[in-house]
N, C-alpha and C positions, 0 to 999 in steps of 0.2 A: 551688223557688219562694221558700222562706224565705231561702235564701242570696242569691238575686238581690235580694230586697227589702231585706235587711240591707246588701248591698253598695251598693245605690242610696242608702240613707239615709246611709251612711258617706261616699260620694262627694259627696252634696249638702252635708253638713256641712263637708267639706274644701274644697269649692268656695266656700262662704260665707266660710270663715276665711281663704282665700288670695286670692280674686279680687275679692270684692265689699265688702271692708272700707272702701275709700276712698269709693266712691259711696254706700255705706250710711250714712256719717256726715255727709254734706253737709247734712241738715236742721238740724244743730247751728248752722250759721252763715250759710246762704244769705240768709234774710230780714234778718238783722242787717246784712250787707254791702250789700244792695240799698237799705235805708233809712238807711244811715249818713250820707251827706251831705245827702240831701233826705228828711226824715221824711214818712211818709204822713199826709195830712190828711183823707182822705175814704175812704168805702167803695169808690168807684170805683178809687182808687189801689191798694187791696189786691187787688181783683179783677183789675185789669190786670197787676199784678206776679205774681199767682198764675197767670194765663193764660200769661205769659211762661215761668214755671217749668215748667208742664205741657207746653207744646209744645217747650221745649228738651229735656226728658227724652224726649219721643217722637221727636224728630228726631235727636238726637245719640247717646245711649247705645243706644236701641232700634233705630231705622231704620239709622243709619250703621254703628255698631259691631257690634251683635248680629246684624243681618240681612245686612250686606254685608261689612264689613272682616274679620270673623272668618273668612270663607271665603278671605281672602288669605293664610292661614297657609302656612308652608313646611314641609310634612309634620308639622303639629302644632305648629310653633314660631311664636310671634307676636312682634310688636314691629317697630320701625323697620328694624332690620338684617335681620330675616327677610324683609321686603318687598324690601329691597335685594338680598339673596341670591337671591330668586326671580327678580328682573330679571336679575341676572348669570348665572344658569343658562340663561336663554333668549336672552340676547344677550351678547356679549363686552364688557360694560360696565365690568368691573373695570380699574383703572389698573395693577394689579400684573401684569406680563407672565409669569406662571408657569403659565398654563393649558396643559393637554395634551389632545389629542383623546381620549386614553384615559380622561380623567376623565368625559367625557360618556357613557361606557359603564357607569359605576357604576349599579347598579339604582336607588339612591336618587335619582339624577339625573333619571330619567325623570318626566315630568309627565302627569297625566291631562287632556290638552287635546284639543280637536277635531282630528280627523285631517286635515281640509281646512284648509290655511293660507289665510287671507284675504289679499288683496293689500295691504290697509292694514297688517296686522301685519308683513308682510315688509318693506314700505317703512320702517316705524318701526324695525324691527330693523337693517336695513342702515344707516339713518341714524345710529342710536345706536352701531353698531360702528365706523363710519368717521369719526365726529366726535369728536376729542379734547376739544373744548370742551363737548359735551353730556355726555361722561363725567365731566368735572370738575364741571360744574354739578350733575349727579345726585349725585355724592359730596358736594359742598358742602351740598346739601339734606339728605342723610342725616346728615351730621355735625352740622348745625345742629339737626335734630330730636333727635338723640341728646343733645346738650348741654342741650336743653330738658327732656328726660326726666330727666336727672340733677338739673337745677335743680328740677324738679317733686318729685323724691325728697327734696330738702332742705326745700322749703316744706311738703309734705304733713304730715310729723310735727309741725312747728311749729304749723300751722294746726289740725289735728285735735285734738291734745292740749290746746292752749291753749283751744280752744273748749269742750272738755269740762270742763276745770278751772274755767272761768268760771262754771260752775254753782254753785260754792261761794259766789260773790258774791251769788247769789240766796238761797241757804239760810242764809248767815251774813253779816249786813250788815257786820261788822267786817273782813272780808277785803278787802284793797286790791289794786291792780294789781301792785305789787311782789311781794307774796306769791304771786299767781297765777303770775308769771314764775318764781319760785324753785321752786314745786311742779312746774311744767311741765318745768324743767330736770332735776329729780330723776327724773321719769317717763321722760324721753327717755334718760337715762343707763341706766336699768334696761332700757328697750326695746331699745336697740342692744346691750347686753350679752347679751341673750337671743337675739339674731339668729343666733348660730352654731348653734343647735339646728335640726334638720332641719325643712323645710317641711311634710312629711307629718305628722310628729309634732305640731308646733305647730298645724298646720291642723286636725288632728282634735281637739286640746284646745280651741282657741279657736272652732272651728266652732259648737258648741252655744251658746257665749256670744253669738256674732253672731246666731244664730237667735233667741235670747231678745231681743236688741236689736231685730231686725226685728218681732218680735211686740209689743214695747213701743211701737215707733214706730207701728205700725198701730193698736194698742189705744188709745193716747193720741189718735190722730187721730179714731178713731170716737167716743171720749168727747167730744171738743171739738165735733165736728159735731152730736152729739145734744144737747149742752149749749147751744151758741150758735146753732144753726140750720143748715139745709142750703143756705143761699143761695150758699155757695161753689161749688156744682156748676155755677152759671152761668158760671164761668170757663172751662169746657170750650168755650164759644163763643169763637172767636178774635176776634170783633168787639171784645171788651174790650181786647185789645192795641192795636187801632187807636184806640179811644177814649183809651187811656192816652197814646199818643204824640201824638194830636191835642190833648189838653188840656194836657199838660206835656211838650213834646218834649225839652227839656234834661234834666229830671229822669229821664224814662224812658230816655233814651240813656245817662245816667251810671249808671243801675241795671243796665245790661246786664252790666257786669263782675261784679257780685254774682250776677246770674241764672245766669251761666255756671257758677258754682261748684256748682250742683245736678248738673252733668254731670261733675264731677271724678271721676277713677277710671275713666273710659271707656278711656283709653289703657292703664292698668294692667290692665284686664280683658282687653285684647288681648295685652299683653306677657306676662302670666302664663298664657297659653294653653298653654304647654309642659307645665304640670302636669296639665291635664285635657283632655277632648275638647271639640270645638266644640258638640256636641249638649248635653252636660251644662251648659256655660256658658249656652247659649241658653235651655234649659228652666228653669234656676234663676232666670235674670234675668226672663223673661217671666211665670213662674208665681208667683214669690215676691217677688223684690226690687222690681220695678217697682210692683206693687200696694201694697206696704207703703210705698214712697217717696211714691206719690201720696196715700195716706191720711194720711201724716205731714204733707205740705205742706197738704193740705186742712184738716186739723185746726188747724194753726198759723194759716192764713188765717181760719178761723172765729173763733179767739180774737181776732185782730187786728181783725176787723170790729166787735167789741164793746169793744175796748180800743185805740183808735186812737193813743193817746199812748205805748204800750209798743213801742218800736222796738229795744230791746237785750235780748239773752238771751230772744228770743221763745220758743224751744223750752222752756227751763226754766220760764219764767213760765206756760206753757200746761199744765204737768204738774199733775195733781191732787195736792193736799196730802198725801193719805194714802200715796201711793207715790213721793213726791219723792226721798227719799234712795236707795232701791233703784234708781230709774231713773238717778240721777246716777252711781251706781257702775257700772251697766251701760254707760252712755254713755262713761264714762272708759275702761272696758275695750274697748269697741268702737273708740274713737279710737286706742288703742294698736295694735289689730289692723289698723286702716286704715293706720297708718304702716308696718307690716310688709308690707302689700300692695304698696306702691310700691317699697319697698327690694328685695324679691325680684324685682320686675320689672326693676329696674336691674341686679341681678346677672346676670340672664339676658341683657340687652342688652349688657352689658360683655363677657361671654364671646363673644357673637356678633361684636362689633366687634373683639375681639382676634384671633379666628380669621381674620377678613378683612383683617387688617393695618391696622386703623384705631384701635387703642388700645394703649398700652404693655402688655406682658405682666405680669400680676399673679398672685399665688398664688391658685389656685382649689381650694376644698375641696368634695368631693361628699358631701353629707349623707345620701344614701340609696343603699342597694345595689340597690333595686328600680327607682327612677326616676332615670335619669342626668341629667335636666334640673334636679334640685334641688341647688343649689350655694350656696356661701357664699364671699365674697371679703373676707378680713379687712381689707386695706388700705382698700378702698372703704367698708367698714362704718364704720370709725373716721373716715374722711374725711367721710362723710355726717353722723356725729354731731357732729364739731367745727363743720362748716358750719351744721348745724341749730341748735346752741346759739348760734352767732354771730348767726343771724337772729332768734332769740327775744329775746336780750338787746338787740339793736340796735333792732328795731321795737317790741317790748313790748306790742303789742295786735293783736287779730285784724283790726281794720279796716285797719291798715297792711300786714299780711301778706297780706290777702285780695286786694289789687290785684296784688301780685307773683305770687300764686298763679294768678290769671287769665291773666297774661302767659305763664307757663310752660305752662299747659294749652293755651292757644290756639296757641302755637308748635308743640307736638307735633301737635295736631290738624290744622293746616294742612299740615304735611309728610306726615302720613299720607294726607290727601286727595289730594295730588299723586301720591304713589307708587301708591296704589290706582288712580288714573286711568290711570297708565302700564300697570299690570298689566291693567286692563280692555282697553286697546287692544292690548297686546303678547301677552298670554297667554290671557285669557278670550275675547278677540275678540268683545266685546259690540257690539251695534248702536251706531253713532256717536251717534244721538239720545239713547240711554240714558246714554252716557258724558257727553255735554254736560249733560244734566239733573243727573247726579250732581255733576259739577264745579261747575256754576253754583249749584246749591242749597247745597251744603255749604261750598264755598270762599267763596262770597258771604256766607253766614251767619257764617262764622268771621271773615272780614275785617270784617264789621259789628260783631261783638263786640270784635274786636281794636282797632278805632278807639275804642271806649269805654275800654278799660283803658289805652291809650296816653295818654289825656288826663290820667291821674294819675301818670305816670312821675316827675314832679318831686317827688312826695310821699315818695319813697324807693324806689320800685320800680326805679329805675336801678341800684341795687345788684345786683339779680338779673340785669339785662342785662349788667353788667360780669362777674359770675360766669359767666354763660353764654358770653360772649365768650372768657374765659380757658380754659374747657373746650374750646371749639371750636378755639382755637389749638393746644392740646396735641394734640388728635386729628389736626388737619390737618398739623402739623409732623411727627408720628410717621409718618403715612401718606406724606408727601412724602419724608422721609428714608429710609424703608424702600424705597420705589419707586426712589429714586435709587441706593441701595446695591445693590439687586438688578440694576438695569440696568447698573451699572458692573461687577459681577461677571460678568455675561453677556458684556460686551465684552472683558474681560480673561481669559476662560477659556483654558486651554491647548489648542492645536490638536492634532488627531490626528496631523498630520505630525510634530510635535515628539515626541509619544509614540512613534511608530514609529521615529524616529531614535534615541531613547534605548535602544531594545531592551527585551527582556523583563525585564532587571535594572534598568531605569529609570535607568541611569547611576550606580547605587550598589550597595550590598550588600543582598540580600534575606534578612532574618533570619527564622527560624521564628516563626509566630504570625499572628494576624488583627488587622488594624487597621481599626476602624470610624471613618471620617472623616465627621463631621457637617458638612453644608453645606446651603445653601438652594437650590442650582441643581437644576432638574429634568432637565437634560440637559447634556452636556459635562463636561469635567474642570475643576474650580474652580482658580483661580489660587493659592489657598492651598495646594493640594497641591504645587505647584512650590516654594513656600516651605518646606514640610516636607522636600522632597528636598534642598534646598540647606542647610537648617539641621541636619538630623539625619544622623549618620554612616551610618545604615542605615535601611531601610524594611521593613515586614513582608512576608512571603512572599505573603500574601493581603490585598488591599485591597478594602473594601466602602464605597462612597460612600452614606451614609445621608441621605436627605432626608426630613425630617418635614414633610409638606405638608398644609395645611388646604384642603379643597375646599368650595365653597359649597353644601353639603347638610347637613342636620341630623345624619345618621348614615351612616357607611360600613359595610356589612355586614362581619363579621369575615372571611368567605371572599373578600372583595375588598379586604382591607386593604393587602396588599403587591404591588407591581409590580416585578419583577426584569428587569434587562437586563444584558447582558454589555458590558463596556467593553474595547476592544482585543481582539487575538487571544487564544485560549484559554490559551496558555502565559504570558500576563501575569498571570493569576489576579486579575483586577480586575472588580468587579461594581458595579452601581448598584441600590440598593433604595429605592424611594419608598414610604414609609409614609404612607398617606392617612387623614386623620381628618376627620370632620364636626365642626361647632361644638358638637354636643351629646355627642360621644363622650368617654368617660372614658379618660384616660391615667394609669395608676398602675402601670406595669410596674416590677418591680425588675430590676436588670441581669441577674441569672442567668436569669430567665424570658424576658426580651427576647432575650438571646443565644441561648437554646435554640430559641425560636421562629424566630429569624432563620436559624440554621444549618439547622434542619429544612426551612424554606422554600427555602433555597438548594439543598439536596440534591434536593428534589423538583423544583425548577426544572431542575436539570441532568439528572435522569432523564427528565423530560418532554421536554426539549430533544433529548436523544439519540433518544427514540422518534420524535419528529416529524421529526428530521433524516434518519432512515432512510426516510422517505416523501417527502421534498422535496429538491430540489436546492439547493445553496448559492447565495446571492446576493451580489453584490459591494457594498461600501460600508461605511461606519462604522456599527457596530451601535448606537451611542448617538446616533442622529440622529432628527430630528423625523419624517422620512418613514417610517422603520421603525416609529415609535411609532404612526403613523396607519394603516399598512397591514400590515406583516409582523412587527411586534414581538410578543414573547411576552407572554401574559397568564397567568401561572401564579398561581392563586388558592389561598390556604391557608385551610382551614376551621378551626373552633375545635378540632377533634380532630387537626389536623395533616394531614388529607387534602388531596389536591391536585385541582384541577378545571381544566378548560379551557373557555373560552368560545367556542371555535370559531375563534380567531384564531391563525394560524400562529406558532409560537414562534421566538424569535430564533436566528439563526445568526451565527457569526463568520466572515465571508467572508475576512477578511485571512489567516486560517490556511489557507483553501483556495487562495487565490491565491498565497501565498508558501510554497513547500515548506520553506524553511529554518525557518519558524516552525511547521511543520505539526503540528497536534495533532488536526485534524478530518479526517473522511473523507467523501467523497460517496458516495451510494448508487447503485450501478449494477447491482444484482442479484447481485453476487458474494458468495459465502459468506465468502471471506477478508476482504473489506472489512467485512462485518457483524461478524466476529469482532474485527477491528481496532477497530471502533466500540465494541464491548462492553469491550474491553481498555482503550480510552481513557477510557470512562466509569468503570470500576473504578479506574483510576489517579487520576482527578480526585477521586473521592469519597474515596479513601484520602488524597490530599493535603489535603483539607479536614479530615478527622479528625485528621491529624497537626498541622495548623496550629492547630486548636482546642485540642488537648492542650497545645500550647506556650503558650497563653494568648491572651486577647482584650484589646486595649488600645484605649481611646477617644482618638481624635485630634481635638482641638477647635481650630478656628481662629477667633481674634478678628479679624474684619474690620471695621475702623472706617473712616469716611469723613471727609475734610477738604475744605473748599472751596479751590479753587485761588487763588493770590495775585491773579490778575487778575479774580476774581469780584466781583460787586457786594457792597456792604457788607451789605445785607439778607440775601443768601444766606450770607455768612460768619457773620453773627450767628445765623441759623437753624441751619445745619449744625454749626458749630464749637462752639456753646455750648448752644443749646436742645435740639437733637436729641441731641448728645453727652451732655448731662445726663440726658435721659430714658433713653437706651440704657444708661447706666452704672448707673442705679438701678432698672431693670426686670429681670424674670427672663429668663434665657436659655431658648431653645426646648427644651432637654433637661433643664431643672431638675427635671422629675418623675422622672428617673432618679437614684437615689442612688449615684453612681459613686464607688468608693473612690479616694482620691488616688493610691494606688500604681499604679493602672491608667489614669491620666489624663495625657495629654501635650497641652500647649497651645502654640500659636504665634500671635503677633500679626502683623497685616498691615494696612497703611493704604492706602486708595484715595483718590486725588485726583479730585474731581468738579467 
């Protein structure tokens, strides 16, 4: 019991420190931004603004995110790309054509959905799978939402930290705006420098600090309500919102952009879900965060009712004099924590986007051995720092940054609403009336807010839109180039007829050893292999095509990691290994461990193949074909301890060997003891061959496949492929960068595809 209670307290503190920092610091600036352009002149204005804030908190963070959107997670993973991944798993909506039927048999792939398919869900799925336009539109929405999340991660630290530092202007009258900017810059540099430390460690450290902040927020609110009166509770009546818009429609409409800031951090609450469970986030928000926020806003409104002329630094002015400086210190610390909240959310989303081929590959560092979702991306961290400093020095005040903040938040919220609506129709199979209510209520509300913030774009918020557009282009170009390159490799792969004509020696000399040829194809012989054959004087006696494939699931169980298939007849000694990883999986293998696991898996594959071949007759056809993957392909699964498992799918056979006696290495089972002995002898010979090849050494064969636009292509395509995509590909990490391969065991060949 004590252990459970202690664990619950620790989890609550970590949740506060990681998930709720952003939404928890919104009282620092919400009323300031709302009354920036049109100061309040009456108590009715204050009550109307407070009523807007109360119901925005209830509708957006509580009703939409906490009670609905959080359940749209992908096996515990949240964020824009988790929603996209969930859709791709239930409908073939991905534009990258590397899906295999065997991927759907991964245990993580299965969803807990109703067993009876609704006709509407099937129609939507069919429409989505057959329409290239809908797939592109879906991807564009996801990329737009992701670019808005990254922009949000730039504005959040600037807004939160500068709002907290503004408290110095209240306590020290001599502090000016320029000094506030300098102090903010110093804090931001320290903040992003500490980002490399693990989320769980930092979350546990800053969790108590944020708990104290929420206590201060609620305590100050209660103090102000007791001091200035409880009239503010009338704002729970939504009629005051109506009176506010009826009396001052323009001013009320312009204040919506500031009102939305009370819900900032809602998307971070969803994106950071990978660190904690849905229940822990829901309980912490409902039982602690929301009550404290409401008390904080009620207290500020109570102060404003008696001080109508005070429209700037409302929070700091409402603090009792006796505790002013301790609260300023806690507020600054909470603002720094809030900045971490959004940054960790961006790291998680960037990794998801990279795994699904929508973001250039970057170095990812896993900061926790226990929790694989806790990561740090150095390049992205410093990019966010530079961008954040640029925003702070350019705008120079929270009033200018606040409008840009609202644009970023609303862009993400609208994309989340659309994706969750699709999930409701496609996966959850919710009643159409409920879906329409959800879409109409939240998308309509967000568009109403969006109309308000767009009215101030000319004030400087256009900079954020340009920044977002640049991020969107980077992601779209990367996805477009990756898709084009893969499709070209599929078209130019070597035919099996050519491989059979070359013979088991492949038209060259087979030198002892194992060659691991990395490529992106999930089936077929890549064209780059033909380039190796024509470029090198000899090829290894055993070739394994290794495809590192990301599948749209958070985690692939270790015993389902590798999928082996035989390429060509047995005496060619060629295999394909598809190493499948989810976007939360950690890849930190060193070459020796990876080679050992690969060889052990191959040996068990061959043993299992021989066992099942003794019970089944041979079938004709190319073993590396889609049909066999779907029906009769082998699925040999390697467990963490090297054990082998079968999922009930017949293992591969190499029919060419059975149909051509001159290549014959395989035998068919007809009940004969002699043939059984021949099969055992063949198995022993092949295992011995593998051992000798491994003793001769393992060499990594890497092919640099670049693409160039054809001369007759349009100018825009040439610009995108030959310059933008080429630049991104040249400066990003390769897919096997996590393996520290010695240069003495590395062979590379370059090849260019014209598209």
